[in-house]
C-alpha positions in Angstrom: 42.5 6.8 49.0 40.9 10.0 47.7 42.7 9.5 44.4 41.3 5.9 44.2 37.8 7.2 44.8 38.4 10.0 42.3 39.7 7.6 39.7 36.8 5.2 40.3 34.3 8.0 39.8 36.1 9.2 36.7 36.1 5.7 35.3 32.3 5.5 35.9 31.8 8.9 34.2 33.8 7.7 31.2 31.8 4.5 31.1 28.5 6.6 31.2 29.9 8.9 28.5 30.6 5.9 26.2 27.1 4.4 26.8 25.5 7.8 26.2 27.5 8.3 23.0 26.4 4.8 21.8 22.8 5.6 22.6 23.0 8.9 20.7 24.6 7.1 17.7 21.8 4.5 17.8 19.1 7.1 18.0 20.5 9.0 15.0 20.8 5.7 13.1 17.1 4.9 14.0 16.0 8.2 12.8 17.7 7.7 9.5 16.1 4.3 9.2 12.7 5.8 10.1 13.1 8.3 7.2 13.8 5.5 4.8 10.8 3.6 6.1 8.6 6.7 5.8 9.7 7.3 2.2 9.0 3.6 1.3 5.5 3.9 3.0 4.7 7.0 1.0 5.8 5.3 -2.2 3.7 2.3 -1.3 0.7 4.5 -0.7 1.0 6.2 -4.1 1.3 2.7 -5.7 -1.8 1.6 -3.9 -3.7 4.7 -5.1 -2.6 4.1 -8.7 -3.6 0.5 -8.4 -7.1 1.4 -7.0 -7.7 3.8 -9.9 -6.6 1.2 -12.3 -8.9 -1.5 -10.8 -11.8 1.0 -10.8 -11.2 1.7 -14.6 -11.2 -2.1 -15.3 -14.3 -2.6 -13.1 -16.2 0.1 -15.0 -15.1 -1.3 -18.3 -16.2 -4.8 -17.3 -19.6 -3.4 -16.3 -20.0 -1.8 -19.7 -19.1 -5.1 -21.3 -21.7 -6.9 -19.3 -24.3 -4.4 -20.1 -23.5 -4.6 -23.8 -23.7 -8.4 -23.7 -27.0 -8.2 -21.9 -28.3 -5.8 -24.4 -27.2 -7.8 -27.4 -28.6 -11.1 -25.9 -31.8 -9.3 -25.1 -32.1 -8.0 -28.6 -31.2 -11.4 -30.0 -33.8 -13.1 -27.8 -36.4 -10.6 -28.9 -35.6 -11.2 -32.6 -35.8 -14.9 -32.1 -39.1 -14.6 -30.3 -40.5 -12.4 -33.2 -39.3 -14.9 -35.8 -40.9 -17.8 -33.9 -44.2 -16.0 -33.6 -44.3 -14.9 -37.3 -43.2 -18.4 -38.5 -46.0 -20.0 -36.4 -48.6 -17.7 -38.0 -48.0 -19.2 -41.4 
């Protein structure tokens, strides 16, 4: 009877050892997966920063283009106004 109890306890200990080993293996695997995810997140952050810089350059360029267009159109409107005024004087 004592040997049966001892064998039962040993079987439970063996089962717990197997479960604990599986849990440790899963924890190590999760740690490895987390490292991969962190690396990808860092890469994505760098890509986002580069994209933001590129967008800001384009935005600045477009603002310059708009200012140039407004300037040219204003100068053209001013010239047309002067031509109309001088042509009406004659």
